[in-house]
C-alpha positions in Angstrom: -7.4 6.3 -14.1 -7.4 10.0 -14.7 -5.9 12.4 -12.2 -7.0 16.1 -12.1 -4.6 18.4 -10.2 -5.7 21.9 -9.1 -4.8 24.6 -6.6 -1.8 26.1 -8.1 -1.3 29.9 -8.4 0.9 32.9 -7.6 1.9 33.5 -4.0 4.5 35.6 -2.2 7.5 34.0 -0.5 6.5 32.8 3.0 2.9 32.2 1.8 1.0 29.0 1.4 -1.0 27.0 -1.1 -2.9 23.7 -1.0 -2.9 21.5 -4.1 -5.5 18.9 -4.7 -5.6 15.9 -7.0 -8.7 13.9 -7.6 -8.8 10.5 -9.2 -11.5 9.5 -11.7 -12.2 6.1 -10.3 -12.7 4.8 -6.7 -9.8 2.3 -6.8 -7.8 4.5 -4.6 -7.4 3.0 -1.2 -4.5 0.6 -2.0 -2.6 3.0 -4.2 0.5 4.9 -3.5 0.1 8.5 -4.4 2.8 11.1 -5.0 3.6 14.6 -5.9 6.4 15.6 -8.2 7.5 19.0 -9.6 9.3 20.3 -12.5 11.0 23.7 -12.6 11.8 25.5 -15.9 14.9 23.8 -17.4 15.1 21.1 -14.8 14.1 17.5 -14.6 10.9 16.4 -12.8 11.7 15.6 -9.2 10.0 13.9 -6.3 8.2 15.9 -3.7 6.2 13.7 -1.4 4.4 10.4 -1.4 1.7 8.7 0.8 0.8 5.0 1.0 -2.5 3.5 1.6 -2.1 4.2 5.3 -1.7 7.9 6.1 1.3 7.1 8.3 3.3 6.0 5.2 4.5 9.4 4.1 7.8 10.3 2.6 9.2 13.7 1.7 12.1 15.2 -0.3 14.6 16.9 2.0 13.9 20.2 0.3 10.3 20.3 1.5 10.4 18.4 4.8 8.9 20.3 7.6 7.1 22.8 5.1 4.9 20.5 3.0 2.4 17.9 4.1 0.8 15.2 2.0 -2.5 13.7 2.9 -5.3 11.7 1.3 -9.1 11.3 1.6 -10.0 8.0 0.1 -13.7 8.7 0.4 -13.1 11.6 -2.0 -10.5 9.9 -4.1 -8.3 12.9 -3.5 -4.7 13.5 -2.4 -3.6 16.9 -1.1 -0.3 18.8 -0.8 -0.3 21.5 1.8 2.6 23.8 1.1 3.7 26.3 3.7 6.6 28.7 3.9 6.9 28.7 0.2 10.1 30.0 -1.4 11.0 31.1 -4.9 12.8 27.8 -5.5 9.5 26.0 -5.0 8.3 27.6 -8.3 7.4 24.7 -10.6 4.7 22.8 -12.3 3.4 20.2 -9.7 2.2 16.8 -10.9 0.3 14.2 -9.0 0.9 10.6 -9.7 -0.5 7.2 -8.7 0.8 3.7 -8.5 -1.8 0.9 -8.0 0.2 -0.9 -5.4 2.1 -0.2 -2.1 5.6 1.0 -2.8 8.7 0.6 -0.7 10.2 3.8 0.6 13.3 3.2 -1.5 11.4 3.4 -4.8 8.8 6.1 -4.2 11.1 8.8 -5.5 11.3 7.1 -8.9 9.1 8.5 -11.7 9.0 5.1 -13.4 7.1 3.3 -10.7 4.0 5.5 -11.1 1.5 4.4 -13.7 -0.8 7.5 -13.8 -0.1 11.2 -13.9 -2.1 14.3 -13.7 -1.7 17.2 -16.1 0.1 19.5 -13.7 -0.6 22.7 -11.9 1.7 25.7 -11.9 2.9 27.2 -8.6 4.8 30.5 -8.8 6.4 31.9 -5.7 7.5 35.6 -6.0 10.3 37.0 -3.9 
């Protein structure tokens, strides 16, 4: 499985972006999909995840209420709508996939995801 992330860019604080991540194969419907980010000099951190059912979403506290994860299984694509962006959201954003449902307690762990996209850079200016 290959994941192709896109949609990053430069935006002013308070603005919005929508990231997309398309999978190369249609084995998508039972996967858990996630978004992570890595800021310069920092470790990669969990942002959001979505299970095979759209209701099974989970967010990091830092983005809750501002970011929305969604998926379109017909298009093999997961999205991250990012609103009210702040400079601290500046990072390379990575999408990830695990070919199984994941419990909420583990979706934040990088190690449970088998496939990763190449990353897309989001820069938020103040």
